[in-house]
C-alpha positions, 0 to 999 in steps of 0.5 A: 340664569337658570340652574343646569346641571353645567351651572350647578356643577361649577357653582359646587367647584366655587364653594369649595375655596369659600370660608364662612363663620357660622354663629348662633345657638346650636342645637342637638336633635334627637329622635327616638323612632318606634312603633305604637301598639296600644294606649297605656293603661296610665293615661289616654296616650300612646305607648310608644316601643322605641326600636332605634335612636338618631342624633343629628346637629340643628339649629346653627349646627345644622347650618354649618352642616349644609354649608359644609356639605356644600364644600365650603369651609366653615367655622362654627361659634356657639355655646355647649353644656358641660354634658353629654351632648356636647361630647355628641355634638363635638363629635359630630363636628369632628366627623363632619370636618367643621372647625369647632369654635364652640364655647362650653358653659357649665352653667347651661344644658346643651340646648336638646330637642328630643322628637318621639316619631312613630308610623312616620309622624312626629308625636311628640317633642321634649325640649332642654334649654336654657333661653338666658342670654349669654354673659360674661366670660363665656359671651367673652369666649363667643366674641374672640371666637369670631376674629377668625378670617372669613368670607361672610358670617350666617348668623342662625338665631332660635333665641336660646340666648347666643345672639345678642347686641354685643355678638350683632356689633362684633359682627358688623365690625367685621366688615364682611357681609353677613346673613340672617335666618331670624327670630322676631323677638330680636329683630332690632339686632339685625340692622345692616344685615346683607341678607335677612331670610325670614318665614312669612309668619316670621315676617308678619311679627316684625314688620307690617303691611296690608300685602306681602310686597308691602310687608317685605319693603317696610322690613327691608326699609326698617332694618337697613336690609341689603336684601331680604328673602321672605320664605313662604313655604309651597309658594317658593322665596319672595325676594327684595332687592331693587325691586320684589320677585317671587321664585317657585318651590322644587319640591316633589313631596313635602315630608317634614319642613324641620330644618328647611329654613336652615337649608335655605341660609345656608344655600342662599349665603353660599351663592351670594359669598361665591359672587352668583346673582340673587336669581341663581341663590334663590333658584339654588336654595330653592331646589335644596329645600326641595329635596330635604323637605322630603327627608324626615328631620334636620337634613342636608342635601348633596350635590349628587341629590341635586343632580338626581333632580335635573336628571328626573327632569324635576328642576327646569 
């Protein structure tokens, strides 16, 4: 069924009763916005005069934030360091109304990505992270946090060490649908997922096939996936279930694709968990991603923004 304003409003009503557990790599996104007026005398690089600093939830935090913006009740499981980043993330979770099930590991930093932006362009990214697998007491606490009652689990894997065999085994034991935004390095961990949402490049790294269709079916079969959605950027979403279907993208303008994958899995998992069919899930995800890529950096989408899309005749 094609989305319209009435269907959209009903969808948001359904999301209000939904409980979702998000687990994975929480990232603190830091943005330094400034202006460039000269080149450094020390090296052939621009000097950025910083005018503003901004923090946002990234990674699994952005997935949780997107689901919360849709109206779901969200529980976030992940690992933070014992540092200033931890306080900023925890402050965001409290402010957004996301249930904080994070575990603090004093042996690793809070994953942080700092982006330097000038003239609306990213000049540089600085990463502060530890990618080794979680273990010992930290792993145990993460596994215990998974016991929370929920309708489904969304796994946001950025390959920073949280998503591991023990974690995925425990998620399967919950006997609820689980949805995965994957990283090719960990593909063998995702077997039996209800839905996996790789982008085209990630799908090519995980599977084989001379065509997109062949690639999709091989990937779906090898990992025993119930459903597979390969995101194709400006071309939309290729969905594999009983058959392959391509749902066109809805973007008005593409400004920044950062976090678009987080928005897609949030939108699709929310739809499927409230009983909507895959066509509605793909259309809704395309619509949400179409709004988000028009913003700078990791972002969420509101019902008001989506309704505005229809009023402007952008979505059909």
